[in-house]
N, CA and C atoms as an extended XYZ file, in Angstrom:
339
Properties=species:S:1:pos:R:3:atomname:S:1:resname:S:1:resid:I:1 pbc="F F F"
N       -15.997       12.558       17.807 N   MET     1
C       -16.558       11.604       16.874 CA  MET     1
C       -15.565       10.447       16.704 C   MET     1
N       -16.014        9.252       16.936 N   LYS     2
C       -15.155        8.076       16.846 CA  LYS     2
C       -15.308        7.423       15.476 C   LYS     2
N       -14.181        7.165       14.830 N   ARG     3
C       -14.219        6.526       13.517 CA  ARG     3
C       -14.285        5.020       13.686 C   ARG     3
N       -14.974        4.383       12.758 N   ASN     4
C       -15.073        2.935       12.770 CA  ASN     4
C       -14.072        2.283       11.823 C   ASN     4
N       -13.111        3.051       11.353 N   PHE     5
C       -12.121        2.503       10.433 CA  PHE     5
C       -10.800        3.230       10.634 C   PHE     5
N        -9.763        2.653       10.086 N   SER     6
C        -8.436        3.246       10.167 CA  SER     6
C        -8.216        4.122        8.938 C   SER     6
N        -8.215        5.419        9.144 N   LEU     7
C        -8.041        6.362        8.035 CA  LEU     7
C        -6.656        6.220        7.400 C   LEU     7
N        -5.638        5.957        8.208 N   LEU     8
C        -4.285        5.793        7.659 CA  LEU     8
C        -4.200        4.598        6.716 C   LEU     8
N        -4.885        3.519        7.048 N   GLY     9
C        -4.892        2.342        6.191 CA  GLY     9
C        -5.547        2.623        4.849 C   GLY     9
N        -6.632        3.373        4.870 N   VAL    10
C        -7.320        3.731        3.629 CA  VAL    10
C        -6.444        4.653        2.783 C   VAL    10
N        -5.819        5.639        3.423 N   VAL    11
C        -4.944        6.568        2.699 CA  VAL    11
C        -3.768        5.820        2.072 C   VAL    11
N        -3.161        4.910        2.825 N   ALA    12
C        -2.036        4.130        2.302 CA  ALA    12
C        -2.471        3.273        1.121 C   ALA    12
N        -3.600        2.618        1.239 N   SER    13
C        -4.076        1.732        0.177 CA  SER    13
C        -4.435        2.501       -1.088 C   SER    13
N        -5.152        3.594       -0.934 N   VAL    14
C        -5.525        4.400       -2.099 CA  VAL    14
C        -4.266        5.004       -2.737 C   VAL    14
N        -3.331        5.445       -1.900 N   GLY    15
C        -2.070        5.974       -2.422 CA  GLY    15
C        -1.294        4.934       -3.198 C   GLY    15
N        -1.271        3.709       -2.694 N   CYS    16
C        -0.568        2.625       -3.379 CA  CYS    16
C        -1.219        2.326       -4.732 C   CYS    16
N        -2.527        2.284       -4.761 N   ILE    17
C        -3.239        2.021       -6.018 CA  ILE    17
C        -2.961        3.136       -7.033 C   ILE    17
N        -3.010        4.379       -6.583 N   LEU    18
C        -2.752        5.505       -7.489 CA  LEU    18
C        -1.316        5.489       -8.017 C   LEU    18
N        -0.362        5.203       -7.141 N   LEU    19
C         1.031        5.117       -7.585 CA  LEU    19
C         1.236        3.988       -8.589 C   LEU    19
N         0.591        2.850       -8.362 N   CYS    20
C         0.712        1.720       -9.298 CA  CYS    20
C         0.112        2.058      -10.657 C   CYS    20
N        -1.053        2.686      -10.655 N   VAL    21
C        -1.693        3.072      -11.914 CA  VAL    21
C        -0.812        4.075      -12.656 C   VAL    21
N        -0.250        5.014      -11.903 N   MET    22
C         0.644        5.983      -12.527 CA  MET    22
C         1.896        5.300      -13.083 C   MET    22
N         2.455        4.363      -12.335 N   PHE    23
C         3.649        3.626      -12.785 CA  PHE    23
C         3.355        2.841      -14.058 C   PHE    23
N         2.188        2.226      -14.133 N   LEU    24
C         1.859        1.367      -15.265 CA  LEU    24
C         1.439        2.136      -16.509 C   LEU    24
N         0.673        3.221      -16.334 N   PHE    25
C         0.046        3.849      -17.499 CA  PHE    25
C         0.497        5.281      -17.778 C   PHE    25
N         0.980        6.006      -16.768 N   TRP    26
C         1.413        7.390      -16.978 CA  TRP    26
C         2.779        7.623      -16.339 C   TRP    26
N         3.717        6.761      -16.629 N   ASN    27
C         5.041        6.831      -16.042 CA  ASN    27
C         5.810        8.015      -16.635 C   ASN    27
N         6.138        9.036      -15.815 N   PRO    28
C         6.836       10.213      -16.348 CA  PRO    28
C         8.305        9.940      -16.680 C   PRO    28
N         8.837        8.794      -16.261 N   TYR    29
C        10.246        8.482      -16.467 CA  TYR    29
C        10.489        7.543      -17.646 C   TYR    29
N         9.433        7.061      -18.282 N   SER    30
C         9.594        6.120      -19.386 CA  SER    30
C         8.479        6.307      -20.406 C   SER    30
N         8.852        6.219      -21.663 N   ARG    31
C         7.855        6.285      -22.736 CA  ARG    31
C         7.404        4.891      -23.168 C   ARG    31
N         8.073        3.873      -22.667 N   ILE    32
C         7.738        2.489      -23.015 CA  ILE    32
C         6.559        2.038      -22.173 C   ILE    32
N         5.580        1.431      -22.827 N   GLN    33
C         4.431        0.909      -22.092 CA  GLN    33
C         4.832       -0.304      -21.264 C   GLN    33
N         4.196       -0.439      -20.112 N   ALA    34
C         4.462       -1.591      -19.248 CA  ALA    34
C         3.917       -2.847      -19.920 C   ALA    34
N         4.684       -3.919      -19.850 N   GLY    35
C         4.257       -5.192      -20.425 CA  GLY    35
C         3.236       -5.886      -19.536 C   GLY    35
N         2.619       -6.899      -20.090 N   MET    36
C         1.609       -7.642      -19.330 CA  MET    36
C         2.200       -8.305      -18.093 C   MET    36
N         3.457       -8.728      -18.167 N   ASP    37
C         4.086       -9.340      -17.002 CA  ASP    37
C         4.253       -8.330      -15.871 C   ASP    37
N         4.596       -7.086      -16.196 N   THR    38
C         4.723       -6.032      -15.188 CA  THR    38
C         3.369       -5.705      -14.574 C   THR    38
N         2.350       -5.636      -15.423 N   VAL    39
C         0.998       -5.372      -14.933 CA  VAL    39
C         0.566       -6.479      -13.969 C   VAL    39
N         0.810       -7.718      -14.336 N   LEU    40
C         0.423       -8.852      -13.496 CA  LEU    40
C         1.167       -8.844      -12.158 C   LEU    40
N         2.455       -8.565      -12.201 N   ILE    41
C         3.240       -8.531      -10.964 CA  ILE    41
C         2.740       -7.434      -10.031 C   ILE    41
N         2.526       -6.235      -10.563 N   LEU    42
C         2.040       -5.146       -9.708 CA  LEU    42
C         0.619       -5.409       -9.218 C   LEU    42
N        -0.184       -6.050      -10.042 N   LEU    43
C        -1.535       -6.391       -9.630 CA  LEU    43
C        -1.523       -7.344       -8.443 C   LEU    43
N        -0.710       -8.371       -8.528 N   ILE    44
C        -0.667       -9.383       -7.466 CA  ILE    44
C         0.072       -8.886       -6.227 C   ILE    44
N         1.173       -8.179       -6.422 N   MET    45
C         2.029       -7.835       -5.287 CA  MET    45
C         1.731       -6.483       -4.641 C   MET    45
N         1.020       -5.585       -5.329 N   LEU    46
C         0.755       -4.276       -4.736 CA  LEU    46
C        -0.718       -3.861       -4.782 C   LEU    46
N        -1.379       -4.049       -5.907 N   ILE    47
C        -2.755       -3.573       -6.023 CA  ILE    47
C        -3.717       -4.461       -5.238 C   ILE    47
N        -3.584       -5.783       -5.356 N   PHE    48
C        -4.460       -6.677       -4.594 CA  PHE    48
C        -4.304       -6.472       -3.084 C   PHE    48
N        -3.072       -6.395       -2.548 N   PRO    49
C        -2.953       -6.121       -1.112 CA  PRO    49
C        -3.514       -4.748       -0.723 C   PRO    49
N        -3.442       -3.775       -1.639 N   ALA    50
C        -4.000       -2.452       -1.340 CA  ALA    50
C        -5.517       -2.531       -1.192 C   ALA    50
N        -6.178       -3.293       -2.070 N   PHE    51
C        -7.621       -3.472       -1.914 CA  PHE    51
C        -7.938       -4.220       -0.617 C   PHE    51
N        -7.123       -5.201       -0.295 N   LEU    52
C        -7.272       -5.906        0.975 CA  LEU    52
C        -7.056       -4.940        2.149 C   LEU    52
N        -6.134       -3.994        1.983 N   GLY    53
C        -5.883       -2.992        3.018 CA  GLY    53
C        -7.077       -2.085        3.248 C   GLY    53
N        -7.795       -1.744        2.194 N   ILE    54
C        -9.008       -0.925        2.352 CA  ILE    54
C       -10.049       -1.694        3.147 C   ILE    54
N       -10.268       -2.941        2.784 N   ILE    55
C       -11.236       -3.777        3.505 CA  ILE    55
C       -10.800       -3.956        4.949 C   ILE    55
N        -9.510       -4.209        5.150 N   THR    56
C        -8.970       -4.413        6.484 CA  THR    56
C        -9.130       -3.170        7.349 C   THR    56
N        -8.997       -1.999        6.742 N   SER    57
C        -9.153       -0.755        7.493 CA  SER    57
C       -10.565       -0.607        8.039 C   SER    57
N       -11.546       -1.032        7.272 N   PHE    58
C       -12.923       -0.956        7.746 CA  PHE    58
C       -13.236       -2.047        8.763 C   PHE    58
N       -12.583       -3.191        8.629 N   LEU    59
C       -12.782       -4.282        9.591 CA  LEU    59
C       -11.967       -4.081       10.865 C   LEU    59
N       -10.986       -3.189       10.811 N   ARG    60
C       -10.075       -2.902       11.934 CA  ARG    60
C        -9.350       -4.162       12.405 C   ARG    60
N        -8.876       -4.931       11.468 N   ASN    61
C        -8.189       -6.181       11.792 CA  ASN    61
C        -6.687       -5.952       11.676 C   ASN    61
N        -6.020       -5.843       12.805 N   ARG    62
C        -4.589       -5.522       12.806 CA  ARG    62
C        -3.749       -6.626       12.190 C   ARG    62
N        -4.144       -7.892       12.379 N   ILE    63
C        -3.371       -9.003       11.822 CA  ILE    63
C        -3.361       -8.921       10.293 C   ILE    63
N        -4.517       -8.680        9.703 N   LEU    64
C        -4.571       -8.544        8.242 CA  LEU    64
C        -3.785       -7.339        7.759 C   LEU    64
N        -3.774       -6.261        8.543 N   MET    65
C        -3.001       -5.075        8.138 CA  MET    65
C        -1.507       -5.371        8.195 C   MET    65
N        -1.064       -6.151        9.172 N   TYR    66
C         0.336       -6.574        9.191 CA  TYR    66
C         0.648       -7.463        7.979 C   TYR    66
N        -0.302       -8.306        7.580 N   ILE    67
C        -0.116       -9.146        6.395 CA  ILE    67
C        -0.020       -8.282        5.135 C   ILE    67
N        -0.879       -7.257        5.024 N   VAL    68
C        -0.816       -6.334        3.892 CA  VAL    68
C         0.553       -5.649        3.847 C   VAL    68
N         1.038       -5.224        5.014 N   PHE    69
C         2.358       -4.590        5.094 CA  PHE    69
C         3.451       -5.545        4.619 C   PHE    69
N         3.444       -6.771        5.142 N   ALA    70
C         4.486       -7.744        4.791 CA  ALA    70
C         4.409       -8.133        3.320 C   ALA    70
N         3.191       -8.262        2.797 N   TRP    71
C         2.982       -8.633        1.403 CA  TRP    71
C         3.518       -7.551        0.458 C   TRP    71
N         3.299       -6.297        0.821 N   SER    72
C         3.711       -5.181       -0.035 CA  SER    72
C         5.174       -4.789        0.167 C   SER    72
N         5.763       -5.212        1.259 N   LEU    73
C         7.109       -4.762        1.622 CA  LEU    73
C         8.164       -4.939        0.526 C   LEU    73
N         8.343       -6.127       -0.066 N   PRO    74
C         9.450       -6.273       -1.029 CA  PRO    74
C         9.339       -5.350       -2.242 C   PRO    74
N         8.171       -5.277       -2.842 N   TYR    75
C         8.032       -4.490       -4.067 CA  TYR    75
C         7.956       -2.996       -3.787 C   TYR    75
N         7.279       -2.597       -2.713 N   CYS    76
C         7.267       -1.173       -2.352 CA  CYS    76
C         8.669       -0.697       -1.999 C   CYS    76
N         9.388       -1.512       -1.259 N   LEU    77
C        10.744       -1.144       -0.884 CA  LEU    77
C        11.643       -1.036       -2.120 C   LEU    77
N        11.525       -1.990       -3.020 N   TYR    78
C        12.321       -1.943       -4.255 CA  TYR    78
C        11.996       -0.694       -5.067 C   TYR    78
N        10.712       -0.424       -5.269 N   LEU    79
C        10.333        0.734       -6.073 CA  LEU    79
C        10.725        2.044       -5.409 C   LEU    79
N        10.731        2.072       -4.087 N   SER    80
C        11.046        3.320       -3.398 CA  SER    80
C        12.540        3.635       -3.382 C   SER    80
N        13.396        2.618       -3.485 N   VAL    81
C        14.836        2.896       -3.447 CA  VAL    81
C        15.539        2.667       -4.784 C   VAL    81
N        14.841        2.194       -5.789 N   ALA    82
C        15.465        1.900       -7.082 CA  ALA    82
C        15.957        3.165       -7.774 C   ALA    82
N        15.260        4.251       -7.590 N   SER    83
C        15.640        5.506       -8.233 CA  SER    83
C        15.395        6.654       -7.257 C   SER    83
N        16.481        7.223       -6.783 N   ILE    84
C        16.358        8.325       -5.825 CA  ILE    84
C        16.966        9.557       -6.463 C   ILE    84
N        16.357       10.681       -6.526 N   PRO    85
C        14.977       10.979       -6.158 CA  PRO    85
C        14.021       10.722       -7.320 C   PRO    85
N        12.839       10.301       -6.994 N   SER    86
C        11.776       10.127       -7.977 CA  SER    86
C        10.442       10.087       -7.240 C   SER    86
N         9.392       10.125       -8.005 N   ILE    87
C         8.060       10.065       -7.409 CA  ILE    87
C         7.800        8.702       -6.774 C   ILE    87
N         8.538        7.692       -7.217 N   TRP    88
C         8.327        6.329       -6.700 CA  TRP    88
C         8.826        6.180       -5.270 C   TRP    88
N         9.554        7.173       -4.765 N   ASN    89
C         9.951        7.157       -3.357 CA  ASN    89
C         8.740        7.240       -2.438 C   ASN    89
N         7.600        7.637       -2.980 N   LEU    90
C         6.366        7.684       -2.184 CA  LEU    90
C         5.881        6.292       -1.777 C   LEU    90
N         6.382        5.254       -2.439 N   PHE    91
C         6.034        3.902       -2.003 CA  PHE    91
C         6.533        3.644       -0.580 C   PHE    91
N         7.618        4.302       -0.178 N   SER    92
C         8.079        4.149        1.210 CA  SER    92
C         7.099        4.779        2.185 C   SER    92
N         6.452        5.862        1.778 N   VAL    93
C         5.417        6.482        2.623 CA  VAL    93
C         4.235        5.527        2.775 C   VAL    93
N         3.888        4.830        1.699 N   VAL    94
C         2.810        3.842        1.759 CA  VAL    94
C         3.143        2.765        2.788 C   VAL    94
N         4.355        2.266        2.752 N   LEU    95
C         4.774        1.242        3.715 CA  LEU    95
C         4.695        1.750        5.146 C   LEU    95
N         5.172        2.966        5.367 N   ILE    96
C         5.129        3.543        6.711 CA  ILE    96
C         3.691        3.690        7.186 C   ILE    96
N         2.799        4.128        6.305 N   LEU    97
C         1.397        4.290        6.687 CA  LEU    97
C         0.727        2.946        6.985 C   LEU    97
N         1.059        1.906        6.218 N   TYR    98
C         0.538        0.572        6.519 CA  TYR    98
C         0.965        0.144        7.929 C   TYR    98
N         2.240        0.312        8.229 N   LEU    99
C         2.757       -0.119        9.523 CA  LEU    99
C         2.168        0.703       10.666 C   LEU    99
N         2.105        2.015       10.504 N   VAL   100
C         1.529        2.868       11.551 CA  VAL   100
C         0.058        2.533       11.753 C   VAL   100
N        -0.647        2.260       10.678 N   SER   101
C        -2.052        1.878       10.783 CA  SER   101
C        -2.221        0.585       11.571 C   SER   101
N        -1.393       -0.410       11.292 N   ALA   102
C        -1.470       -1.683       12.013 CA  ALA   102
C        -1.134       -1.493       13.489 C   ALA   102
N        -0.105       -0.702       13.780 N   ILE   103
C         0.272       -0.452       15.172 CA  ILE   103
C        -0.826        0.313       15.895 C   ILE   103
N        -1.395        1.293       15.214 N   LYS   104
C        -2.475        2.085       15.816 CA  LYS   104
C        -3.705        1.217       16.092 C   LYS   104
N        -3.995        0.283       15.186 N   MET   105
C        -5.112       -0.636       15.419 CA  MET   105
C        -4.842       -1.518       16.623 C   MET   105
N        -3.601       -1.908       16.814 N   SER   106
C        -3.241       -2.761       17.948 CA  SER   106
C        -3.498       -2.049       19.268 C   SER   106
N        -3.242       -0.756       19.310 N   HIS   107
C        -3.422       -0.008       20.551 CA  HIS   107
C        -4.839        0.508       20.721 C   HIS   107
N        -5.504        0.775       19.618 N   GLN   108
C        -6.813        1.376       19.672 CA  GLN   108
C        -7.928        0.349       19.884 C   GLN   108
N        -7.792       -0.826       19.285 N   TYR   109
C        -8.850       -1.820       19.320 CA  TYR   109
C        -8.315       -3.165       19.797 C   TYR   109
N        -7.753       -3.261       20.983 N   PRO   110
C        -7.146       -4.542       21.401 CA  PRO   110
C        -8.139       -5.659       21.604 C   PRO   110
N        -9.387       -5.360       21.956 N   LYS   111
C       -10.356       -6.418       22.246 CA  LYS   111
C       -11.043       -6.951       20.986 C   LYS   111
N       -10.996       -6.197       19.900 N   LEU   112
C       -11.692       -6.610       18.685 CA  LEU   112
C       -10.910       -7.633       17.884 C   LEU   112
N        -9.630       -7.748       18.127 N   ASN   113
C        -8.806       -8.631       17.298 CA  ASN   113
C        -8.292       -9.776       18.107 C   ASN   113
């Protein structure tokens, strides 16, 4: 059975959204609520690209998936190494899945892009 979408891209995007929601509203490391500026930054720099990543996975567009990876790289990387060990280290897994998804799309669907 051939899939018409990149499963890794969807998993990475959904994982990123879940981690962001957990960071903002159910952070196990802080009792302080996230401010509106933090919500806005995560919305623009991580959640919006994650939604774009879901769409990109269904479109199988490797260029857009590389853009999603590059867009998310600074903040995912910061969150993944800011506190070791913590649950936020999973942001590095999200980055790896974005990159593997883009590379896999490049090899799997070269004529579509």
